N, C-alpha and C positions, 0 to 999 in steps of 0.2 A: 504494500500500500504506500502511496505517496503521502508525505506530510500534508496536513491541512493547509490549503492556500496555494500550493504549488501550481495546480492547474488553473487557478482563478486569478493569477496575477494579470492585471490589465495590460501592462506594457512589457512584461517580462516573459510571457509565454505565447508562443506562436499557436495559431488556431489548429494547425496540423498536429502539434504536440498534444493539445487537448483532445482532438478528434481520435487519434489512433497511436501516435508515436510514443506517448508516455506508457501505453500498455505494452507495446513492443519492447521498449527499453527495459521494462521490469524483467522481461524474460531473458534479456541479454545480461542484465546485472548479475543474475545468479551464477553465471559462468565466469564472471570477472571478479566478483567481490572477494574471493579467497585466493586470488592470484597476486603476483608481485607487480602487476600493472598499476601504475599510479594515475590518479585523476589528471595530473598535468600531461602525462604521456597521451592519455586519451584526447585531451584538448589539442595537442599538437597533431595527432592523427586526424582529428575532426577538421582542423584548418587545412591539412593536406588534401583531404577529400573534397573540401569546398573549392580549393584552387584548381584541382584536377578537372573541374567542370569546364574550364576554358579549353584545354586541349581536347577534351572529349567532344565538345561542340564543333571542333574542326573536322571531325569525321563526317563525310558527306552523307546526305540523305537522312532518313528517319533514324537509322542506327545511331548516328552521332547525337541526335536529340534525346534518344532513349538513354544513352550513356551519360549525358549531361544530367538528366533527371535522377539516374541512379547515384551519381556522385553527390548531388545535392541532398538526396534522401539519406545517404550515409552520413553526410555532414549533420543533418538534423538529428539522426539517431544518436550519434556520438555527442552531440550538444546536450542531449537529455542524459545520456549515460554518465558523462564525466561528472556532472553535478550530483547525480544520485549516488555514485560511488563515493564522492567526497563527503556527502552528508552521512552516508552509512558508516564510513570509517572515521568521520570527524577530522578529515585531512583538508583543512581550508588553506588557501594560498592566494595572496594578492597577485602573484604571477599568473595563477590560473584564471583569475577574474580578468586580468589584463589581456591575456592571450585569447580568452573567450571573445572579447570585444574585437581584437585584431582579426580573429577568424571570421566574425560576422562581416567586418569591413571587406576583407579579401574575397569572401565568397560572393557577396553581392557584386563586387567589381569584376570578379572572374567570369561570372555568368554573362554580364552585359558586354564585357570586352569580347568574350567568346562569340556572342551573338553578332557583334559588329564584324568580326573576322569571318564568321560564317556567311554573313550577307555579302561580304566583299568577294566571295567565291574564289578562295585561294587556290583551289585545286581544279578550277574550271579550265576550259580550253581557250576562253577569251581573255581579255585584259582584266587584271585585278582592279576593281573599283574601290579605291581606298577611302572614298567618301563615306561608305558604310562603316568601315572600321573606325573612322573618326567619330561618326554619330554614336556608335556603340561605346566608344571611350567617353564621349560627352555624357551619355546615360550613366556610365559607371562612376564618373566624377560626381555627378549629381547625387547618386545614391550614397556615396561616401560623405559628401558635404552635409546631407540631411542628418546622417548619424552624428557627424561631428558637431553640428549645431545643437543637437540634444546633449551630447556629452560635455560640450564646452560650458553649458549652464552649470553643471556640477563643478567644473574647474573654476569658473568665475566666482561661484559662491564660496568654494573652499578657500580661495586666495583672499577673500574678504572676510574670512572667519565666520561665515554663515553656515547654518545647518543644511543638510541635503534638502532638496526641494520636495514638497509634498505633492501628491497626485492632483489635489484640488487646485494647485497654483497654475496648472497648465491651462486652465480655462481662461480665455481672453476676457479682459475687463470690458471691452466694447461689445454691446449686444449684437451689432452688425457682424463683427468678427466672429463672435460665438456662433451665430447662425451659419456663417460661411464654413466654419470649422466642422459643425455638425453635418452640413451638407456634404462636405468632402469625405467625412468619416463614413457617411451612409453609402456614398458611391464607391468608396474604397479603391479608386483608381490608382492611388499612390502605392498600393501594394504591388502593382505590376512591376515596379522597379526593384523589388526585393528579390534576392536570388532564388528563393524557393518558388514563389509564384511565377517569376520570370522563366524558370526552367520548364514549368508546365506549359506556359504560353508558347515557348519555343517549340515544344513537342507538337502542339496543336498547329502551329505555323508550318512545321516540317511536313505534317500530314497533308495540309492544304497544298503546299508546294509540290508534293509528290503527285497529287491528283492533277495539278496544273502543268507540271513539267518544267518549272523554272523556280526562281527565288523571289517571286513577286511578294508573297505574303511575309516572308522573312524580312525582306527589305522594308516593307510597309511597317511591320512591327518594330523594327529598329528605329525608324523615324519617329513613330508614335512614342516609344519609350524614351527617346532623347528629349522630345517635347515635354513629356510628363515630368522627367527629371528636372529640367530647367525650371518649369513652372512650380513644381513642388519645392524645389530648393528656395525659391524666392518667397513662396507663401509660408513655408515653415519658418524661415527667418523672421518674417513679419509676425507670425504667430507667437514666437518666443518673445519678441520685443514688446508686444502689446499685452502679454500675459503678466502674471505676478511672479514668474519664476526668477526674475532678476531684481526683485524687490525685497 
């Protein structure tokens, strides 16, 4: 059984974790808890799996997209397992917390960069179109900046001797901004630039491309995700500034 509250964390638990991965991870834990494998080693392996999504997506066709999903799902599984093993053994580490965040940054970036390179058609017979690789990188940079905007709130508060921000402080003080935030949360379009959701989208695009016989949908998806990343980076920054998180 998971400790009370683990699955209910508003900003610390992915919906796929709540839906199924936390149940899968419990079954993996039983094989690892009595071994010499440390939680930090699992975190390093988690990061490696996430980063491997990028080269996996370079494999042409549906197979590459499937491999990308597998790599990201392994990342998600190990993201659950490392914390569970740490809690069971009471082996807590700031290095582990730090690497967990690094792994999240790198996985989101790897998936989006991999998408851009995939759209550029590196192994095709025609000219490589680096515009798509650039757009994938733009999407990756946006995904990283959004996470950094959140994490830097904690840095700013710590450097000013303030306690960690409370969940309620994330609500914008302006009623108009609060309404816009709720609308964005309801649409959940921002989730598309997260590595886990993006990998599933890439698989869908690969299936559509297979039926069409080209990379039209992959390239369309790359452009859309780059646009979402740019817009969300700006909106999230404004959301932080107009909330009480820096007060």
